[in-house]
Every structure is written in C-alpha cells, then in structure tokens.
C-alpha positions as CSV (number, residue, x, y, z in Angstrom):
1,M,23.8,-52.3,16.6
2,R,21.0,-50.0,17.4
3,V,20.4,-47.1,14.9
4,L,18.3,-44.0,15.0
5,V,17.3,-42.9,11.4
6,V,16.0,-39.4,11.1
7,T,14.1,-38.0,8.1
8,A,12.3,-34.7,7.6
9,V,8.8,-35.8,6.5
10,P,6.6,-38.9,6.9
11,A,6.9,-40.0,3.2
12,E,10.7,-40.4,3.7
13,A,10.2,-42.2,7.0
14,D,7.7,-44.5,5.2
15,A,10.3,-45.3,2.5
16,V,12.9,-46.1,5.1
17,S,10.6,-48.3,7.1
18,A,9.5,-50.1,4.0
19,G,13.1,-50.9,3.3
20,L,13.7,-52.1,6.8
21,G,10.6,-54.2,6.8
22,G,12.1,-57.0,4.7
23,S,12.3,-59.3,7.8
24,G,8.5,-59.2,8.0
25,A,8.5,-57.9,11.6
26,A,5.8,-55.3,12.2
27,A,6.9,-51.9,13.3
28,T,5.9,-50.7,16.7
29,E,5.2,-47.0,17.4
30,R,6.2,-45.0,20.4
31,A,5.1,-41.5,21.3
32,L,7.9,-39.1,22.4
33,P,7.7,-35.8,24.1
34,G,6.9,-32.9,21.8
35,G,4.5,-34.9,19.7
36,Y,7.2,-37.0,17.8
37,V,6.4,-40.6,16.9
38,L,9.2,-43.1,16.8
39,S,8.7,-46.2,14.5
40,A,10.7,-49.1,15.8
41,R,11.9,-52.0,13.7
42,P,14.6,-54.6,14.3
43,G,17.9,-52.8,14.4
44,A,16.7,-49.3,13.7
45,D,14.2,-46.7,14.9
46,V,12.8,-44.2,12.4
47,L,11.8,-40.7,13.2
48,A,10.3,-37.9,11.0
49,A,11.6,-34.9,12.8
50,G,10.5,-32.0,10.6
51,V,12.0,-29.8,7.8
52,G,15.1,-27.8,8.3
53,P,18.2,-28.0,10.6
54,A,16.5,-26.6,13.7
55,A,13.6,-29.1,13.6
56,A,16.0,-31.9,12.8
57,A,18.2,-31.1,15.7
58,A,15.2,-30.8,18.1
59,G,13.6,-34.1,17.0
60,T,16.9,-35.9,17.1
61,A,17.9,-34.6,20.5
62,T,14.5,-35.6,21.9
63,A,14.8,-39.2,20.7
64,L,18.4,-39.4,22.0
65,A,17.4,-37.9,25.4
66,V,14.6,-40.5,25.8
67,A,17.1,-43.3,24.8
68,S,19.8,-42.0,27.2
69,A,17.3,-42.2,30.0
70,S,16.7,-45.9,29.4
71,T,19.0,-48.9,28.8
72,A,18.4,-48.8,25.0
73,S,20.9,-46.3,23.8
74,Y,21.9,-45.9,20.2
75,D,25.2,-46.8,18.5
76,L,24.7,-44.7,15.3
77,V,22.5,-41.9,14.0
78,I,21.6,-41.6,10.3
79,S,20.2,-38.5,8.6
80,T,18.4,-39.4,5.4
81,G,15.8,-38.5,2.9
82,I,15.6,-37.0,-0.6
83,G,17.7,-34.1,-1.7
84,G,19.1,-32.1,-4.6
85,G,22.1,-33.3,-6.6
86,F,24.9,-31.3,-8.0
87,Q,25.2,-32.2,-11.6
88,P,26.7,-34.2,-13.1
89,L,28.2,-35.8,-10.0
90,A,24.9,-36.9,-8.5
91,P,22.2,-37.7,-11.2
92,L,18.5,-38.0,-10.4
93,G,17.7,-41.3,-8.7
94,S,21.3,-41.8,-7.4
95,L,22.4,-42.1,-3.8
96,V,24.9,-40.0,-2.0
97,V,26.7,-40.9,1.3
98,A,28.3,-37.9,3.0
99,D,32.0,-37.8,3.7
100,A,31.4,-34.4,5.3
101,I,28.1,-32.8,6.6
102,V,28.5,-29.1,5.9
103,A,26.3,-26.2,7.1
104,A,26.7,-24.3,3.9
105,D,24.8,-21.1,4.8
106,L,25.6,-20.7,8.5
107,G,27.7,-17.6,8.7
108,A,27.7,-14.0,7.6
109,E,27.6,-12.1,4.3
110,T,30.5,-9.5,4.0
111,P,31.6,-7.1,1.3
112,G,34.3,-9.7,0.5
113,G,31.9,-12.6,0.3
114,F,30.5,-15.3,2.6
115,L,32.2,-16.1,5.9
116,P,31.3,-19.4,7.6
117,V,30.5,-19.2,11.3
118,D,33.7,-21.1,12.3
119,E,35.8,-18.4,10.7
120,L,33.8,-15.9,12.7
121,G,34.8,-17.8,15.9
122,F,31.3,-18.8,16.9
123,G,31.2,-22.6,16.3
124,R,31.6,-25.1,13.6
125,T,30.2,-25.8,10.1
126,V,31.4,-29.3,9.4
127,H,30.8,-32.7,10.9
128,L,32.8,-35.7,9.6
129,P,31.1,-39.1,9.6
130,P,33.2,-42.0,10.7
131,P,35.3,-42.8,7.6
132,G,35.2,-46.6,7.9
133,P,31.4,-47.1,8.2
134,A,30.6,-44.3,5.8
135,T,32.9,-45.7,3.1
136,R,31.5,-49.2,3.7
137,I,27.9,-47.9,3.3
138,A,28.8,-45.9,0.2
139,H,30.4,-49.0,-1.4
140,L,27.5,-51.2,-0.4
141,L,25.0,-48.8,-2.0
142,D,27.2,-48.0,-5.0
143,A,26.7,-44.4,-3.9
144,V,28.6,-41.2,-4.5
145,H,30.8,-40.5,-1.5
146,A,31.2,-36.7,-1.1
147,P,30.1,-33.8,1.0
148,V,26.4,-33.1,1.5
149,L,25.5,-29.5,2.2
150,T,22.9,-28.5,4.7
151,V,21.0,-25.3,3.7
152,S,18.1,-23.4,5.3
153,T,16.9,-22.2,1.8
154,V,16.9,-24.7,-1.0
155,T,18.9,-23.5,-4.1
156,G,16.7,-22.2,-6.8
157,S,18.9,-20.2,-9.2
158,A,22.0,-20.7,-11.3
159,A,23.8,-17.9,-9.4
160,R,23.3,-19.6,-6.0
161,T,24.4,-22.9,-7.5
162,D,27.6,-21.3,-8.8
163,E,28.2,-19.7,-5.4
164,L,27.9,-23.0,-3.6
165,T,30.0,-25.0,-6.0
166,A,32.7,-22.3,-5.9
167,R,32.8,-22.6,-2.1
168,H,32.3,-26.4,-2.0
169,P,33.6,-27.8,-5.3
170,R,33.4,-31.5,-4.1
171,A,29.7,-31.3,-2.9
172,A,27.4,-33.8,-4.4
173,A,24.1,-33.0,-2.7
174,E,22.2,-30.5,-0.7
175,A,19.4,-31.0,1.8
176,M,18.0,-29.2,4.9
177,E,18.5,-31.5,7.9
178,G,21.9,-33.2,8.0
179,F,23.8,-30.7,10.0
180,G,21.0,-30.4,12.6
181,V,21.0,-34.1,13.1
182,A,24.7,-34.2,13.4
183,E,24.8,-31.4,16.0
184,A,22.4,-33.4,18.2
185,A,24.3,-36.6,17.7
186,A,27.6,-34.9,18.6
187,A,26.0,-33.7,21.9
188,Y,25.6,-37.4,22.8
189,A,29.0,-38.4,21.4
190,L,27.4,-40.5,18.7
191,P,28.7,-41.0,15.2
192,V,26.4,-39.7,12.4
193,I,26.1,-40.6,8.7
194,E,24.0,-38.8,6.0
195,I,22.4,-40.6,3.1
196,R,20.6,-38.8,0.3
197,A,18.5,-40.0,-2.6
198,I,18.5,-37.5,-5.4
199,S,15.1,-36.2,-6.5
200,N,16.2,-33.1,-8.4
201,A,19.1,-31.2,-9.8
202,V,20.5,-28.3,-7.8
203,G,19.9,-25.2,-9.8
204,P,17.0,-23.1,-11.2
205,R,13.8,-24.3,-9.6
206,D,11.8,-26.5,-11.9
207,R,9.2,-28.7,-10.1
208,S,8.2,-30.4,-13.4
209,A,11.7,-31.9,-13.5
210,W,11.6,-33.3,-10.0
211,R,11.5,-37.1,-9.6
212,I,10.4,-37.6,-6.1
213,G,8.9,-41.1,-6.6
214,P,12.1,-42.6,-8.0
215,A,14.1,-40.9,-5.2
216,L,11.8,-42.5,-2.6
217,D,12.3,-45.8,-4.3
218,A,16.0,-45.4,-4.1
219,L,15.7,-44.6,-0.4
220,R,13.7,-47.7,0.2
221,Y,16.3,-49.8,-1.8
222,A,19.1,-48.2,0.3
223,F,17.6,-49.3,3.6
224,Q,16.8,-52.8,2.2
225,Q,20.5,-53.2,1.6
226,L,21.5,-51.7,5.0
227,S,19.1,-53.7,7.1
228,P,21.6,-56.6,7.5
229,V,24.3,-54.1,8.5
230,F,22.1,-52.8,11.3
231,E,21.6,-56.2,12.7
232,E,25.3,-56.7,13.2
233,S,26.9,-56.3,16.6
234,P,28.2,-52.7,17.2
C-alpha cells in the first residue's frame, strides 16, 4: 500500500523517517506547492505540514492533490506525532491509536456549556478511523486504542482538563492536527488513522515534566513496527 504520513514539525517527521528507514533505502525529497517538502520512503511518504488543524489540513490537502494528479495515489493517510496523554490511561512514553478523531473545541460556548459544531448544524466534529486497520495497528504497537482529541489550544490547567474529560471520558490523548488531517483525507475519500506518542500529561502546564525525547523514540519505534505493514498490498 502507499501511505501518506503527516506530522506537525520536522522533529516528528525525522523520527517517523528514521523508523521507516530500516530497509536501508535512502529517502528522496520532493518539493510540493506552498513550500512543503515530501520525504519519500518505500511504502510511505512523510510530510511535516505545520502546527494546528488548519495547517495540517492545508498541507495534507496539498500532498493529496499532487498525488491525485498523478498515477501514484495513496491508500491511507496517517496523522502522527507527539501529544499529551490523559492520565492514567496514557502514561508518558506510551502510544495511542485513535478509535475516534475528535475536534474537541470546534463549536460555541453557551450559558449552558459548550456546544460542538455538529449540534449547531454546521458540520462534523468526529472522524472514525477504519476499525479493522486501526485495531490491528493498536495491537501491533501495544497501544491504547481510544479517542484522540484535536485542540487549537493545548490544555494547560486542571479546570480545562476536567472540562475535556467530562465531555470526552474515554479520551486518551490530545494533539493539534488529527482532525485537520482527517478532514483533508475525507475530501479525497481516503481512510485516516491517528497515532500519538505521549510526551506530557494533559493538565497544568509544566514543561519541566515533558519527556519529548522518549516520545520521539516511541514514535520511531512505532514506525519501525509499521514499516512491514505499509509494504503489504492494499
């Protein structure tokens, strides 16, 4: 199969590429419109699209548009990178594979609380990854299989953590790009999966407690394990 892997920043893309590089084949780079650079490896192309759902959607859509104009279309899109973990479900250094990709702050504040945009009648807030492949990947990686929240503002307080967990009690992680990637993939009728390596606990902001290095190591490990899967026939 041919897979597009989308991260936010180059450090995440480098970890993914390092995991995919086990075959020894060198990556080839391709410039895309908008200044994006696609790193191609056997079975998967890797793109650092930028931080946040809008940047993620724009970068993903650009890569998919270029692919659709050629004969090398994709079979699967993966949103990945580091993220915050809801404790104790997703401890630092663990992996989370989404069974739902949720736009957690897309909506409106009201006197009665938060209303998601779909309840307002203006769109959707959830994308569901294909259950078979997502479950298989979660088992392969020994990962938590639960919803991943997409937020435009990273949680930094206990009050915000309590609010999110009250609305999404099964959520295991939060990040900033998954829903944007999923929106672009849906526009091309492609399945999407989100994988997060946990670098910090969701809650009061404490940079001294972040473990970005181990999370990037976990991301590299994940794509080492997934590389043979990507080389299978779609």
